[in-house]
VOSEKE-871344 format. One line per 4 residues: number of its first residue (from 1); their letters; for each residue x, z, y of N, C-alpha, C. Coordinates in nm, 3 decimals. Each point is the difference from the previous one (the first is absolute). Example, Ala and Ser with C-alpha at 12.3 -4.5 7.8 and 13.67 -1.06 7.14 Angstrom:
! VOSEKE-871344
1	as	1.319:0.780:-0.569:-0.089:0.000:0.119:0.090:0.000:0.120 | -0.035:-0.072:0.105:0.082:0.006:0.119:-0.077:0.073:0.109 .
This chain:
! VOSEKE-871344
1	mktr	-1.146:2.158:4.761:-0.061:-0.138:-0.017:0.111:-0.104:-0.007 | 0.006:-0.011:0.143:0.127:-0.133:0.037:0.081:0.042:-0.052 | 0.054:0.112:-0.058:0.152:-0.017:-0.093:-0.033:-0.040:-0.084 | -0.106:-0.013:-0.080:-0.022:-0.053:-0.173:-0.011:-0.140:0.053 .
5	ikls	-0.030:-0.050:0.125:-0.034:-0.170:0.003:0.113:-0.056:0.017 | 0.087:0.078:0.117:0.137:-0.072:-0.009:0.079:0.041:-0.098 | -0.026:0.060:-0.104:0.082:0.044:-0.101:-0.026:-0.100:-0.120 | -0.148:-0.058:-0.035:-0.031:-0.099:-0.058:0.059:-0.116:0.028 .
9	ialv	-0.021:-0.055:0.146:0.050:-0.118:0.034:0.155:-0.016:-0.015 | 0.101:0.076:0.028:0.139:0.010:-0.059:0.006:-0.002:-0.119 | -0.099:0.062:-0.094:0.058:-0.038:-0.172:-0.047:-0.118:-0.039 | -0.104:-0.050:0.085:-0.034:-0.172:-0.107:0.150:-0.086:0.006 .
13	pall	0.062:0.008:0.095:0.105:-0.109:-0.003:0.063:0.039:-0.119 | 0.055:0.156:-0.050:0.117:0.034:-0.068:-0.130:0.001:-0.135 | -0.126:-0.009:-0.047:-0.059:-0.042:-0.095:0.041:-0.132:-0.014 | -0.032:-0.101:0.085:0.013:-0.144:-0.026:0.148:-0.039:-0.055 .
17	vwtt	0.080:0.056:0.024:0.119:-0.031:-0.007:0.013:0.073:-0.179 | 0.001:0.119:-0.008:-0.039:0.058:-0.112:-0.032:-0.098:-0.092 | -0.140:-0.027:0.013:-0.086:-0.125:-0.087:0.073:-0.100:-0.042 | 0.019:-0.038:0.094:0.098:-0.141:-0.037:0.134:0.031:-0.081 .
21	mgfa	0.042:0.075:0.039:0.089:0.043:-0.095:0.019:-0.006:-0.151 | -0.131:0.074:-0.016:-0.060:0.003:-0.107:-0.018:-0.100:-0.062 | -0.113:-0.092:0.062:-0.004:-0.128:-0.064:0.104:-0.091:-0.048 | 0.106:-0.002:0.112:0.127:-0.054:-0.049:0.066:0.028:-0.122 .
25	hseh	0.018:0.122:-0.011:0.078:0.066:-0.111:-0.085:-0.044:-0.122 | -0.166:0.022:0.017:-0.089:-0.042:-0.112:0.054:-0.116:-0.044 | -0.028:-0.114:0.099:0.057:-0.141:-0.021:0.106:-0.062:-0.087 | 0.109:0.102:0.070:0.159:-0.055:-0.058:-0.016:0.032:-0.139 .
29	ftkn	-0.056:0.165:-0.046:-0.007:0.057:-0.133:-0.082:-0.123:-0.107 | -0.114:-0.065:0.077:-0.079:-0.042:-0.077:0.076:-0.133:-0.027 | 0.106:-0.090:0.080:0.041:-0.104:-0.051:0.135:0.045:-0.073 | 0.073:0.108:0.000:0.092:0.032:-0.050:-0.035:0.053:-0.181 .
33	aqsp	-0.126:0.074:0.001:-0.052:-0.003:-0.095:-0.021:-0.152:-0.101 | -0.036:-0.005:0.056:-0.068:-0.190:-0.074:0.167:-0.079:-0.032 | 0.096:0.041:0.066:0.087:-0.109:-0.047:0.019:-0.013:-0.134 | 0.074:-0.107:-0.051:0.007:-0.026:-0.149:0.064:0.150:-0.065 .
37	qksy	0.119:0.027:0.043:0.030:0.126:-0.037:-0.048:0.098:-0.060 | -0.074:0.026:0.129:-0.073:0.141:-0.024:-0.155:-0.021:-0.084 | -0.052:-0.116:-0.032:-0.099:0.009:-0.067:0.066:-0.022:-0.123 | 0.128:-0.027:-0.044:0.049:-0.009:-0.099:0.054:0.124:-0.068 .
41	efrt	0.040:0.086:0.098:-0.006:0.169:0.001:-0.126:0.060:-0.053 | -0.104:-0.031:0.121:-0.111:0.057:-0.060:-0.055:-0.011:-0.144 | -0.026:-0.094:-0.023:-0.038:-0.066:-0.145:0.106:0.094:-0.136 | 0.086:-0.032:0.035:0.097:0.047:-0.102:-0.034:0.171:-0.010 .
45	svmt	0.002:0.027:0.105:0.006:0.162:0.035:-0.143:0.084:-0.101 | -0.097:-0.114:0.064:-0.176:-0.002:-0.078:0.047:0.007:-0.170 | 0.073:-0.086:-0.014:-0.002:-0.039:-0.166:0.056:0.138:-0.066 | 0.104:0.011:0.086:0.078:0.138:-0.069:-0.036:0.134:-0.032 .
49	iykw	-0.105:-0.013:0.089:-0.138:0.126:0.009:-0.061:-0.056:-0.123 | -0.050:-0.122:-0.030:-0.084:-0.049:-0.129:0.080:0.073:-0.116 | 0.119:-0.038:0.011:0.090:0.005:-0.097:-0.011:0.173:-0.043 | 0.038:0.084:0.088:0.008:0.123:0.019:-0.111:0.037:-0.083 .
53	ylsp	-0.122:-0.013:0.010:-0.137:0.041:-0.082:-0.018:-0.071:-0.157 | 0.053:-0.100:0.031:-0.028:-0.087:-0.147:0.073:0.030:-0.089 | 0.141:0.037:0.022:0.138:-0.006:-0.100:-0.090:0.123:-0.098 | -0.013:0.136:0.051:-0.063:0.122:-0.119:-0.098:-0.045:-0.039 .
57	mgam	-0.103:-0.054:0.073:-0.123:-0.037:-0.066:0.036:-0.100:-0.135 | 0.076:-0.054:0.041:0.026:-0.149:-0.106:0.098:0.106:-0.119 | 0.030:0.086:0.049:0.118:0.052:-0.102:-0.103:0.073:-0.111 | -0.110:0.063:0.074:-0.092:0.092:-0.072:-0.074:-0.096:-0.104 .
61	vkgk	-0.061:-0.135:0.057:-0.047:-0.048:-0.119:0.080:-0.083:-0.088 | 0.086:-0.047:0.002:0.092:-0.029:-0.073:0.087:0.101:-0.078 | -0.066:0.134:-0.019:0.098:0.130:-0.088:0.092:0.040:0.041 | 0.044:-0.092:0.086:0.158:0.033:0.059:0.029:0.173:0.038 .
65	vkfd	-0.098:0.008:0.058:0.020:0.179:0.043:-0.205:0.037:-0.072 | 0.042:0.127:0.009:-0.162:0.067:-0.051:-0.091:-0.005:0.122 | -0.094:-0.063:-0.064:-0.117:0.018:0.095:-0.068:0.107:0.032 | -0.021:-0.018:0.173:-0.023:0.136:0.083:-0.101:-0.064:0.060 .
69	akaf	-0.132:0.039:-0.044:-0.113:-0.055:0.096:-0.007:0.005:0.128 | 0.043:0.137:0.082:0.037:0.092:0.103:0.073:-0.092:0.088 | 0.120:-0.029:-0.034:0.109:-0.106:0.033:-0.012:-0.120:0.050 | -0.082:-0.050:-0.143:-0.096:-0.143:0.014:-0.062:-0.020:0.147 .
73	aesa	-0.097:0.086:0.005:-0.109:-0.021:0.071:0.104:0.049:0.161 | 0.064:0.075:0.007:0.093:-0.054:0.129:0.044:-0.059:0.039 | 0.068:-0.063:-0.091:0.075:-0.152:0.047:-0.093:-0.087:-0.015 | -0.108:0.033:-0.027:-0.085:-0.143:-0.011:-0.075:0.034:0.137 .
77	kgle	-0.003:0.101:0.042:-0.058:-0.005:0.162:0.103:-0.002:0.113 | 0.127:-0.013:-0.076:0.027:-0.032:0.101:0.067:-0.163:-0.018 | -0.035:-0.051:-0.078:-0.030:-0.154:-0.001:-0.099:-0.050:0.061 | -0.090:0.088:-0.019:-0.146:-0.072:0.056:0.036:-0.003:0.179 .
81	tass	0.042:0.099:0.039:0.047:0.055:0.123:0.079:-0.099:0.034 | 0.139:-0.016:-0.085:0.101:-0.102:0.078:-0.064:-0.102:0.041 | -0.107:-0.113:-0.111:-0.065:-0.099:-0.013:-0.076:-0.017:0.099 | -0.043:0.127:0.062:-0.162:-0.055:0.109:0.085:-0.053:0.162 .
85	mnll	0.171:0.024:-0.028:0.059:-0.039:0.150:-0.037:-0.138:-0.042 | 0.036:-0.097:0.109:-0.038:-0.132:-0.025:0.135:-0.093:0.016 | 0.083:-0.011:-0.157:0.114:-0.041:-0.008:0.016:-0.162:0.080 | -0.137:-0.066:-0.020:0.011:-0.120:0.079:0.058:-0.040:0.121 .
89	qgfp	-0.006:0.091:0.087:0.044:0.008:0.133:0.182:0.031:-0.016 | 0.034:-0.017:-0.105:0.170:-0.044:-0.056:0.020:-0.123:-0.050 | -0.100:-0.117:0.072:-0.001:-0.103:-0.036:-0.045:-0.051:0.065 | 0.033:-0.016:0.162:-0.092:-0.077:0.056:0.077:-0.166:0.022 .
93	sess	-0.104:-0.058:0.082:0.011:-0.187:-0.041:0.153:-0.019:0.047 | 0.016:0.057:0.110:0.152:-0.024:0.050:0.120:0.019:-0.077 | -0.063:0.104:-0.067:0.130:0.069:-0.093:0.083:-0.146:-0.072 | 0.102:-0.022:0.006:0.124:-0.101:-0.049:0.035:0.068:-0.120 .
97	edei	-0.004:-0.031:-0.111:0.085:0.065:-0.148:0.167:-0.071:0.032 | 0.017:-0.106:0.039:0.091:-0.051:0.008:0.112:0.105:0.062 | -0.086:0.083:0.103:0.141:0.099:0.089:-0.011:0.123:-0.078 | -0.035:0.033:-0.117:0.016:0.091:-0.069:0.044:-0.028:-0.162 .
101	ddsd	0.169:0.054:-0.001:0.073:-0.045:-0.106:-0.055:0.085:-0.155 | -0.053:0.125:0.032:-0.056:0.079:-0.120:-0.142:-0.033:-0.052 | -0.058:-0.100:0.076:-0.134:0.062:-0.010:-0.037:-0.057:-0.166 | -0.100:0.030:-0.049:-0.035:-0.046:-0.120:-0.128:-0.051:0.007 .
105	akpk	-0.074:-0.063:0.116:-0.127:-0.050:0.061:0.020:-0.146:-0.048 | -0.071:-0.040:-0.049:0.003:-0.169:0.018:-0.076:-0.025:0.081 | 0.026:-0.138:0.043:-0.049:-0.059:0.141:-0.122:-0.047:-0.010 | -0.074:-0.025:-0.162:-0.132:-0.036:0.036:-0.097:0.116:-0.021 .
109	iwkn	0.073:0.130:0.036:-0.096:0.097:0.058:-0.091:-0.041:0.152 | 0.092:-0.045:0.054:-0.115:-0.054:0.161:-0.004:-0.123:-0.021 | 0.009:-0.100:-0.107:-0.091:-0.103:0.000:-0.144:0.051:-0.118 | 0.010:0.117:-0.017:-0.114:-0.014:-0.104:-0.069:0.149:0.041 .
113	fedf	0.008:0.056:0.077:-0.010:0.148:0.091:-0.141:0.068:-0.046 | -0.089:-0.090:0.026:-0.138:0.043:-0.051:0.012:0.042:-0.131 | 0.055:-0.076:-0.121:0.000:0.042:-0.126:0.141:0.155:-0.026 | 0.045:-0.017:0.102:0.121:0.141:0.012:-0.083:0.118:0.017 .
117	ekky	-0.060:0.004:0.086:-0.095:0.024:0.071:-0.117:0.100:-0.094 | -0.046:-0.105:-0.077:-0.072:0.057:-0.092:0.059:0.059:-0.121 | 0.073:-0.021:-0.049:0.099:0.058:-0.106:0.001:0.127:0.073 | 0.049:0.000:0.097:0.062:0.132:0.076:-0.152:0.112:0.019 .
121	kslq	-0.085:-0.063:0.029:-0.128:0.104:0.004:-0.066:0.016:-0.111 | 0.075:-0.109:-0.142:-0.019:0.075:-0.117:0.057:0.108:-0.071 | 0.121:0.051:0.064:0.069:0.096:0.017:-0.055:0.100:0.056 | -0.043:0.049:0.094:-0.094:0.013:0.095:-0.089:0.136:-0.099 .
125	ieak	-0.083:-0.149:-0.056:-0.122:0.059:-0.084:0.043:0.065:-0.117 | 0.106:-0.070:-0.054:0.030:0.065:-0.145:0.064:0.157:0.033 | 0.077:-0.012:0.099:0.066:0.177:0.028:-0.135:0.074:0.052 | -0.069:-0.059:0.061:-0.087:0.139:0.014:-0.089:0.048:-0.141 .
129	alak	-0.034:-0.103:-0.086:-0.048:0.011:-0.113:0.076:0.124:-0.088 | 0.149:-0.037:0.003:0.076:0.088:-0.043:-0.017:0.127:0.021 | 0.022:0.011:0.118:-0.018:0.170:0.086:-0.114:0.080:-0.038 | -0.107:-0.110:-0.025:-0.114:0.040:-0.022:-0.044:0.078:-0.114 .
133	iakq	0.057:-0.117:-0.113:0.002:0.050:-0.162:0.102:0.134:-0.005 | 0.117:-0.036:0.060:0.100:0.085:-0.071:-0.048:0.134:0.075 | -0.086:0.017:0.087:-0.043:0.120:0.030:-0.094:0.101:-0.110 | -0.043:-0.096:-0.073:-0.112:0.053:-0.145:0.122:0.045:-0.097 .
137	gden	0.085:-0.053:-0.021:0.120:0.073:-0.069:0.002:-0.068:-0.158 | -0.059:-0.100:-0.019:-0.050:-0.064:-0.102:0.123:-0.131:-0.052 | 0.041:0.076:-0.058:0.155:-0.077:-0.071:-0.021:-0.147:0.011 | -0.070:0.002:-0.145:-0.029:-0.132:0.003:-0.051:-0.116:0.088 .
141	aika	-0.121:0.037:0.073:-0.036:-0.062:0.147:0.116:-0.037:0.092 | 0.075:0.116:0.019:0.118:0.000:0.082:0.066:-0.133:-0.034 | 0.064:-0.005:-0.121:0.063:-0.097:-0.028:-0.049:-0.144:-0.046 | -0.079:-0.031:0.001:-0.104:-0.126:-0.005:-0.004:-0.017:0.148 .
145	qfkk	-0.009:0.108:0.104:-0.013:-0.093:0.143:0.107:-0.003:0.074 | 0.112:0.087:-0.050:0.119:-0.057:0.034:0.066:-0.128:-0.030 | -0.034:-0.004:-0.112:0.046:-0.215:-0.059:-0.067:-0.059:0.077 | -0.114:0.021:0.059:-0.091:-0.060:0.078:0.097:0.000:0.137 .
149	taas	0.050:0.115:0.062:0.049:-0.006:0.152:0.106:-0.077:-0.042 | 0.114:0.038:-0.083:0.087:-0.058:-0.013:0.034:-0.191:-0.014 | -0.135:-0.007:-0.065:0.010:-0.151:-0.030:-0.057:-0.045:0.166 | -0.080:0.060:0.078:-0.039:-0.054:0.109:0.150:-0.033:0.077 .
153	cgtc	0.080:0.081:-0.016:0.193:0.034:0.064:0.012:-0.181:-0.072 | 0.001:-0.009:-0.106:0.076:-0.079:-0.077:-0.035:-0.109:-0.006 | -0.143:-0.079:0.057:-0.048:-0.116:0.060:0.038:-0.005:0.058 | 0.055:0.067:0.132:0.034:-0.026:0.148:0.157:-0.006:-0.056 .
157	hkay	0.048:0.058:-0.021:0.151:-0.049:-0.047:-0.003:-0.087:-0.067 | -0.023:-0.072:-0.088:0.010:-0.118:-0.103:-0.024:-0.120:0.143 | -0.081:0.000:0.083:-0.030:-0.089:0.065:0.120:0.010:0.112 | -0.016:0.088:0.049:0.100:0.031:0.148:0.120:0.057:0.042 .
161	ktk	0.065:0.013:-0.173:0.105:0.083:0.056:0.130:-0.069:-0.137 | 0.079:-0.010:0.093:0.113:-0.093:-0.052:0.096:0.066:-0.151 | 0.028:0.162:0.034:0.035:0.098:-0.088:-0.031:0.027:-0.094 .
């Protein structure tokens, strides 16, 4: 029993050092992840994922490739999942687009953040509806919902994207 108590007392300082190191690393990571460059990389990566799922669905809707309900449903589910991530974290208020040469984001995003957030939430709602409708396999309903989902992307791009 005395050995266990001594061992416990000896381990407390080690645990404190280890815990402190963990918090220090976590704080460093959070600051680094919030840099304008890291924020830009995050949001462009997420948008690339959206494009990965939207492109084949758009090709089916436009008739460029044969409509495949199962493949469409898989892409719709992927878009729903990707849109559930908080893209808004890629636009922290400290972000300065002047520091990012390749950014397509207009500075008015930060001036109208509530509207930007509203438009993004609309995408999330439409993507979720698309995934649900795509599961049912009705081509006309799927195409109609895809147009709504794509339009929700477009309203944000028209207002807040330069290219």
